[in-house]
N, CA, C and O atoms as a DFTB+ gen file, in Angstrom:
504 C
 N C O
     1  1      89.298     132.498     102.060
     2  2      89.370     133.449     100.929
     3  2      90.822     133.706     100.590
     4  3      91.661     133.923     101.465
     5  1      91.095     133.677      99.298
     6  2      92.466     133.808      98.867
     7  2      92.618     135.171      98.131
     8  3      91.742     135.593      97.376
     9  1      93.776     135.838      98.390
    10  2      94.079     137.062      97.634
    11  2      95.461     136.891      97.020
    12  3      96.325     136.205      97.564
    13  1      95.642     137.528      95.884
    14  2      96.922     137.538      95.118
    15  2      97.541     138.915      95.248
    16  3      96.841     139.905      95.038
    17  1      98.774     139.027      95.571
    18  2      99.505     140.273      95.683
    19  2     100.688     140.272      94.707
    20  3     101.507     139.354      94.751
    21  1     100.791     141.234      93.866
    22  2     101.894     141.302      92.945
    23  2     103.181     141.781      93.657
    24  3     103.217     142.787      94.365
    25  1     104.274     140.938      93.396
    26  2     105.550     141.244      94.114
    27  2     106.698     141.001      93.173
    28  3     106.542     140.321      92.159
    29  1     107.897     141.568      93.508
    30  2     109.122     141.277      92.772
    31  2     109.853     140.121      93.356
    32  3     110.602     139.439      92.656
    33  1     109.650     139.872      94.666
    34  2     110.327     138.734      95.327
    35  2     109.241     137.930      96.039
    36  3     108.242     138.498      96.480
    37  1     109.428     136.613      96.157
    38  2     108.396     135.733      96.678
    39  2     108.558     135.527      98.144
    40  3     108.894     134.425      98.577
    41  1     108.319     136.602      98.970
    42  2     108.231     136.430     100.396
    43  2     107.339     137.531     100.978
    44  3     106.912     138.442     100.268
    45  1     107.060     137.429     102.307
    46  2     106.060     138.306     102.944
    47  2     106.722     139.689     103.270
    48  3     106.037     140.639     103.649
    49  1     108.000     139.762     103.119
    50  2     108.663     141.099     103.356
    51  2     108.770     141.930     102.100
    52  3     109.120     143.110     102.140
    53  1     108.463     141.292     100.978
    54  2     108.584     141.975      99.744
    55  2     107.606     143.148      99.532
    56  3     106.506     143.151     100.084
    57  1     108.003     144.102      98.762
    58  2     107.133     145.284      98.466
    59  2     106.232     144.867      97.314
    60  3     106.591     144.065      96.452
    61  1     105.032     145.462      97.346
    62  2     104.084     145.216      96.292
    63  2     104.663     145.759      94.973
    64  3     105.216     146.858      94.946
    65  1     104.539     145.011      93.915
    66  2     105.081     145.423      92.607
    67  2     104.060     146.441      92.010
    68  3     102.846     146.320      92.173
    69  1     104.647     147.457      91.302
    70  2     103.771     148.534      90.784
    71  2     102.974     148.059      89.478
    72  3     102.000     148.700      89.082
    73  1     103.417     146.941      88.845
    74  2     102.749     146.451      87.679
    75  2     102.195     145.095      87.791
    76  3     102.894     144.181      88.228
    77  1     101.009     144.917      87.431
    78  2     100.295     143.586      87.626
    79  2     100.837     142.614      86.585
    80  3     101.430     141.607      86.972
    81  1     100.670     142.858      85.291
    82  2     100.996     141.902      84.271
    83  2     102.469     141.558      84.139
    84  3     102.811     140.505      83.602
    85  1     103.367     142.452      84.633
    86  2     104.770     142.184      84.478
    87  2     105.559     142.096      85.745
    88  3     106.782     142.228      85.786
    89  1     104.758     141.855      86.816
    90  2     105.477     141.498      88.128
    91  2     106.146     140.166      88.019
    92  3     105.735     139.342      87.203
    93  1     107.156     139.918      88.801
    94  2     107.866     138.661      88.712
    95  2     107.159     137.470      89.472
    96  3     107.314     136.306      89.106
    97  1     106.405     137.812      90.511
    98  2     105.780     136.799      91.357
    99  2     104.480     137.305      91.909
   100  3     104.185     138.499      91.880
   101  1     103.695     136.355      92.421
   102  2     102.542     136.694      93.218
   103  2     102.598     135.925      94.501
   104  3     103.020     134.769      94.525
   105  1     102.164     136.570      95.597
   106  2     101.994     135.832      96.805
   107  2     100.459     135.522      96.821
   108  3      99.617     136.410      96.687
   109  1     100.175     134.289      96.983
   110  2      98.734     133.834      97.064
   111  2      98.492     133.579      98.540
   112  3      99.018     132.599      99.067
   113  1      97.735     134.395      99.224
   114  2      97.635     134.381     100.710
   115  2      96.220     133.943     100.999
   116  3      95.270     134.472     100.422
   117  1      96.071     132.960     101.906
   118  2      94.769     132.502     102.336
   119  2      94.443     133.231     103.662
   120  3      95.079     133.002     104.690
   121  1      93.496     134.058     103.600
   122  2      93.081     134.858     104.781
   123  2      92.542     134.030     105.941
   124  3      92.630     134.459     107.092
   125  1      91.996     132.874     105.667
   126  2      91.459     131.984     106.733
   127  2      92.567     131.247     107.428
   128  3      92.646     131.263     108.656
   129  1      93.407     130.614     106.687
   130  2      94.459     129.797     107.300
   131  2      95.745     130.494     107.618
   132  3      96.543     130.034     108.434
   133  1      95.945     131.653     106.937
   134  2      97.250     132.419     107.137
   135  2      98.345     131.845     106.358
   136  3      99.457     132.364     106.458
   137  1      98.153     130.765     105.541
   138  2      99.165     130.213     104.786
   139  2      99.322     130.897     103.404
   140  3      98.383     131.514     102.900
   141  1     100.496     130.780     102.820
   142  2     100.715     131.436     101.492
   143  2     101.593     130.532     100.650
   144  3     102.327     129.670     101.134
   145  1     101.470     130.784      99.384
   146  2     102.312     130.189      98.340
   147  2     102.819     131.341      97.485
   148  3     102.242     132.429      97.485
   149  1     103.919     131.089      96.746
   150  2     104.347     132.046      95.729
   151  2     104.007     131.441      94.374
   152  3     103.986     130.222      94.208
   153  1     103.741     132.315      93.410
   154  2     103.466     131.860      92.051
   155  2     104.312     132.745      91.134
   156  3     104.146     133.963      91.081
   157  1     105.223     132.087      90.415
   158  2     106.025     132.830      89.451
   159  2     105.217     133.241      88.249
   160  3     104.333     132.516      87.791
   161  1     105.530     134.409      87.748
   162  2     104.774     134.974      86.595
   163  2     105.653     134.741      85.367
   164  3     106.610     135.463      85.085
   165  1     105.238     133.626      84.620
   166  2     105.997     133.324      83.363
   167  2     105.661     134.309      82.267
   168  3     106.335     134.318      81.237
   169  1     104.679     135.113      82.437
   170  2     104.258     136.120      81.412
   171  2     104.976     137.443      81.589
   172  3     104.777     138.349      80.780
   173  1     105.772     137.587      82.574
   174  2     106.341     138.894      82.865
   175  2     107.234     139.437      81.730
   176  3     107.300     140.647      81.514
   177  1     107.895     138.564      81.037
   178  2     108.778     139.014      79.954
   179  2     108.183     138.889      78.515
   180  3     108.884     139.075      77.521
   181  1     106.883     138.573      78.449
   182  2     106.264     138.519      77.125
   183  2     106.461     139.876      76.382
   184  3     106.476     140.912      77.046
   185  1     106.608     139.908      75.071
   186  2     106.671     141.103      74.349
   187  2     105.269     141.710      74.181
   188  3     105.154     142.910      73.933
   189  1     104.237     140.932      74.306
   190  2     102.867     141.419      74.192
   191  2     101.931     140.453      74.868
   192  3     102.239     139.266      74.972
   193  1     100.834     140.916      75.314
   194  2      99.814     140.093      75.979
   195  2     100.110     139.635      77.384
   196  3      99.481     138.705      77.890
   197  1     101.109     140.313      78.042
   198  2     101.477     139.883      79.412
   199  2     100.296     140.128      80.378
   200  3     100.093     139.291      81.258
   201  1      99.558     141.139      80.284
   202  2      98.496     141.382      81.162
   203  2      97.382     140.375      81.111
   204  3      96.885     139.943      82.151
   205  1      96.969     139.983      79.886
   206  2      96.004     138.999      79.617
   207  2      96.416     137.635      80.192
   208  3      95.706     137.009      80.979
   209  1      97.602     137.222      79.748
   210  2      98.136     135.905      80.229
   211  2      98.259     135.843      81.706
   212  3      97.910     134.818      82.291
   213  1      98.756     136.924      82.389
   214  2      98.845     136.945      83.788
   215  2      97.499     136.833      84.499
   216  3      97.339     136.115      85.487
   217  1      96.537     137.579      83.949
   218  2      95.193     137.564      84.495
   219  2      94.557     136.185      84.415
   220  3      93.874     135.739      85.337
   221  1      94.794     135.536      83.310
   222  2      94.281     134.170      83.164
   223  2      94.917     133.248      84.183
   224  3      94.231     132.431      84.796
   225  1      96.228     133.371      84.371
   226  2      96.937     132.511      85.317
   227  2      96.367     132.811      86.777
   228  3      96.158     131.885      87.561
   229  1      96.137     134.072      87.093
   230  2      95.591     134.381      88.434
   231  2      94.189     133.836      88.566
   232  3      93.797     133.318      89.612
   233  1      93.426     133.964      87.460
   234  2      92.020     133.471      87.534
   235  2      92.059     131.972      87.788
   236  3      91.219     131.459      88.527
   237  1      92.980     131.278      87.216
   238  2      93.093     129.799      87.370
   239  2      93.573     129.435      88.786
   240  3      93.395     128.285      89.189
   241  1      94.154     130.326      89.537
   242  2      94.723     130.034      90.868
   243  2      93.646     130.009      91.920
   244  3      93.923     129.559      93.031
   245  1      92.387     130.479      91.642
   246  2      91.331     130.395      92.614
   247  2      91.259     131.524      93.584
   248  3      90.637     131.377      94.636
   249  1      91.903     132.720      93.270
   250  2      91.781     133.839      94.175
   251  2      90.500     134.657      93.950
   252  3      89.884     134.624      92.884
   253  1      90.145     135.363      94.972
   254  2      88.913     136.216      94.844
   255  2      89.294     137.708      94.727
   256  3      88.469     138.517      94.302
   257  1      90.563     138.089      95.109
   258  2      90.967     139.526      95.099
   259  2      92.413     139.601      94.645
   260  3      93.238     138.747      94.970
   261  1      92.696     140.662      93.875
   262  2      94.141     140.977      93.531
   263  2      94.394     142.273      94.136
   264  3      93.556     143.170      94.047
   265  1      95.591     142.442      94.796
   266  2      96.095     143.614      95.289
   267  2      97.383     143.962      94.492
   268  3      98.323     143.168      94.465
   269  1      97.418     145.117      93.864
   270  2      98.557     145.512      93.018
   271  2      98.721     146.966      92.922
   272  3      97.856     147.721      93.367
   273  1      99.827     147.406      92.343
   274  2     100.069     148.843      92.115
   275  2      99.168     149.394      91.032
   276  3      98.413     150.338      91.264
   277  1      99.245     148.802      89.839
   278  2      98.502     149.196      88.658
   279  2      97.999     148.020      87.874
   280  3      98.630     146.963      87.874
   281  1      96.905     148.169      87.221
   282  2      96.315     147.113      86.354
   283  2      95.761     147.759      85.097
   284  3      94.926     148.662      85.157
   285  1      96.243     147.279      83.955
   286  2      95.818     147.810      82.681
   287  2      94.402     147.264      82.287
   288  3      93.822     146.404      82.949
   289  1      93.909     147.827      81.172
   290  2      92.533     147.510      80.729
   291  2      92.358     146.032      80.323
   292  3      91.322     145.443      80.635
   293  1      93.295     145.446      79.669
   294  2      93.108     144.039      79.234
   295  2      93.101     143.121      80.384
   296  3      92.197     142.294      80.505
   297  1      94.038     143.218      81.216
   298  2      94.037     142.401      82.495
   299  2      92.869     142.635      83.331
   300  3      92.290     141.692      83.870
   301  1      92.481     143.881      83.471
   302  2      91.312     144.299      84.333
   303  2      90.060     143.597      83.768
   304  3      89.256     143.057      84.528
   305  1      89.905     143.609      82.466
   306  2      88.713     143.042      81.801
   307  2      88.673     141.517      82.108
   308  3      87.617     140.992      82.462
   309  1      89.814     140.813      81.972
   310  2      89.797     139.398      82.193
   311  2      89.546     139.108      83.691
   312  3      88.780     138.191      83.988
   313  1      90.136     139.824      84.627
   314  2      89.900     139.592      86.056
   315  2      88.434     139.855      86.369
   316  3      87.774     139.024      86.993
   317  1      87.952     140.929      85.968
   318  2      86.553     141.328      86.251
   319  2      85.582     140.314      85.714
   320  3      84.617     139.971      86.397
   321  1      85.806     139.815      84.495
   322  2      84.957     138.848      83.869
   323  2      84.945     137.591      84.661
   324  3      83.952     136.866      84.594
   325  1      85.957     137.269      85.402
   326  2      86.036     136.022      86.207
   327  2      85.530     136.234      87.605
   328  3      85.473     135.303      88.408
   329  1      85.155     137.489      87.902
   330  2      84.564     137.762      89.282
   331  2      85.651     138.127      90.330
   332  3      85.375     138.227      91.526
   333  1      86.843     138.313      89.853
   334  2      87.936     138.716      90.797
   335  2      87.932     140.242      91.008
   336  3      87.936     141.037      90.068
   337  1      87.925     140.591      92.292
   338  2      87.971     142.042      92.636
   339  2      89.442     142.515      92.433
   340  3      90.384     141.783      92.737
   341  1      89.601     143.698      91.937
   342  2      90.871     144.269      91.662
   343  2      91.060     145.508      92.514
   344  3      90.247     146.430      92.444
   345  1      92.123     145.552      93.324
   346  2      92.464     146.692      94.113
   347  2      93.776     147.307      93.632
   348  3      94.818     146.660      93.736
   349  1      93.762     148.514      93.117
   350  2      94.965     149.178      92.650
   351  2      95.500     150.305      93.591
   352  3      94.805     150.693      94.531
   353  1      96.676     150.804      93.351
   354  2      97.216     151.863      94.179
   355  2      97.821     151.314      95.414
   356  3      98.082     152.075      96.346
   357  1      98.062     150.042      95.484
   358  2      98.525     149.346      96.685
   359  2     100.031     149.486      96.784
   360  3     100.730     149.186      95.816
   361  1     100.568     149.935      97.935
   362  2     102.004     149.998      98.156
   363  2     102.269     149.471      99.550
   364  3     101.364     149.349     100.375
   365  1     103.564     149.153      99.799
   366  2     103.957     148.614     101.070
   367  2     104.433     147.210     100.948
   368  3     104.533     146.672      99.845
   369  1     104.733     146.598     102.081
   370  2     105.105     145.169     102.044
   371  2     103.897     144.270     102.023
   372  3     102.782     144.709     102.304
   373  1     104.108     143.038     101.698
   374  2     103.014     142.064     101.652
   375  2     102.301     142.065     103.092
   376  3     101.080     142.172     103.206
   377  1     103.105     141.946     104.089
   378  2     102.524     141.875     105.439
   379  2     101.630     143.088     105.728
   380  3     100.507     142.950     106.213
   381  1     102.168     144.298     105.413
   382  2     101.443     145.556     105.613
   383  2     100.114     145.582     104.839
   384  3      99.083     145.969     105.389
   385  1     100.143     145.150     103.501
   386  2      98.908     145.189     102.767
   387  2      97.886     144.170     103.221
   388  3      96.685     144.430     103.157
   389  1      98.326     143.051     103.663
   390  2      97.407     142.042     104.218
   391  2      96.685     142.601     105.404
   392  3      95.471     142.442     105.536
   393  1      97.433     143.269     106.285
   394  2      96.830     143.850     107.478
   395  2      95.837     144.963     107.049
   396  3      94.750     145.069     107.618
   397  1      96.189     145.739     106.110
   398  2      95.256     146.845     105.635
   399  2      93.992     146.228     104.936
   400  3      92.886     146.752     105.073
   401  1      94.173     145.196     104.247
   402  2      93.043     144.518     103.588
   403  2      92.058     143.990     104.618
   404  3      90.847     144.183     104.508
   405  1      92.612     143.318     105.625
   406  2      91.815     142.759     106.702
   407  2      91.038     143.884     107.482
   408  3      89.926     143.656     107.960
   409  1      91.643     145.075     107.592
   410  2      91.012     146.167     108.276
   411  2      89.899     146.781     107.391
   412  3      89.045     147.502     107.908
   413  1      89.892     146.512     106.084
   414  2      88.977     147.157     105.194
   415  2      89.474     148.469     104.650
   416  3      88.665     149.304     104.244
   417  1      90.745     148.683     104.624
   418  2      91.302     149.967     104.178
   419  2      91.356     150.170     102.666
   420  3      91.699     151.255     102.197
   421  1      91.006     149.094     101.876
   422  2      91.052     149.159     100.429
   423  2      89.652     149.077      99.791
   424  3      88.760     148.403     100.306
   425  1      89.486     149.767      98.680
   426  2      88.253     149.733      97.892
   427  2      88.659     149.158      96.518
   428  3      89.736     149.426      95.985
   429  1      87.737     148.360      95.989
   430  2      87.976     147.766      94.674
   431  2      88.025     148.882      93.636
   432  3      87.284     149.860      93.734
   433  1      88.899     148.734      92.643
   434  2      88.970     149.662      91.566
   435  2      87.738     149.470      90.650
   436  3      87.338     148.329      90.423
   437  1      87.134     150.536      90.123
   438  2      86.045     150.410      89.305
   439  2      86.436     150.388      87.884
   440  3      85.567     150.251      87.022
   441  1      87.694     150.514      87.575
   442  2      88.223     150.563      86.197
   443  2      89.743     150.329      86.221
   444  3      90.311     150.336      87.313
   445  1      90.425     150.125      85.114
   446  2      91.863     149.967      85.046
   447  2      92.496     151.247      85.579
   448  3      91.912     152.328      85.503
   449  1      93.717     151.099      86.125
   450  2      94.387     152.309      86.685
   451  2      95.348     152.843      85.711
   452  3      95.902     153.905      85.992
   453  1      95.624     152.250      84.598
   454  2      96.610     152.743      83.631
   455  2      96.049     152.404      82.184
   456  3      95.115     151.615      82.038
   457  1      96.651     153.023      81.163
   458  2      96.257     152.838      79.825
   459  2      96.886     151.541      79.266
   460  3      97.785     150.988      79.900
   461  1      96.434     151.040      78.090
   462  2      97.010     149.887      77.537
   463  2      98.558     150.071      77.311
   464  3      99.049     151.159      77.009
   465  1      99.245     148.978      77.473
   466  2     100.598     148.927      77.194
   467  2     101.497     149.734      78.206
   468  3     102.680     149.961      77.954
   469  1     100.908     150.138      79.312
   470  2     101.628     150.926      80.325
   471  2     102.911     150.192      80.791
   472  3     103.957     150.828      80.915
   473  1     102.852     148.938      81.037
   474  2     104.028     148.177      81.540
   475  2     104.962     147.675      80.513
   476  3     106.000     147.112      80.861
   477  1     104.658     147.844      79.263
   478  2     105.496     147.393      78.182
   479  2     106.499     148.467      77.738
   480  3     106.477     149.606      78.205
   481  1     107.361     148.063      76.834
   482  2     108.291     149.125      76.309
   483  2     107.532     150.132      75.450
   484  3     108.090     151.185      75.142
   485  1     106.292     149.864      75.046
   486  2     105.577     150.772      74.256
   487  2     104.917     151.897      75.095
   488  3     104.765     153.026      74.627
   489  1     104.533     151.559      76.336
   490  2     103.718     152.563      77.069
   491  2     104.362     152.897      78.466
   492  3     103.833     153.711      79.223
   493  1     105.508     152.244      78.768
   494  2     106.099     152.496      80.116
   495  2     106.626     153.940      80.177
   496  3     107.182     154.433      79.195
   497  1     106.462     154.598      81.282
   498  2     106.979     155.932      81.446
   499  2     108.460     156.001      81.591
   500  3     108.944     157.056      82.000
   501  1     109.203     155.035      81.313
   502  2     110.643     155.178      81.453
   503  2     111.392     154.012      81.826
   504  3     112.614     154.079      81.957
């Protein structure tokens, strides 16, 4: 089973990024083998549609779960439609959140955690 974790830096010591669609990288971690890869997010600097494009990229990567700080409605809709479980409100380092996930400390989000355009210049809180 593979999980995707939004991060600013592509390593296991990195902190979870607070924004799904505009994070710089994802760690794709295989819970069975313990191996991981990093995946750069080319959509992070899009002026619009970053969440949708990022969600499509993640869906194409073959993961079953996304761990992130926040996920907007457009990205959430794409991820959910492809059967990917979304967990929001995640903080800490990649290593910490993998351990928490394995222990069952996280629950899937039943809806987006922020409004549309939260991570963009139009909706970002600062």
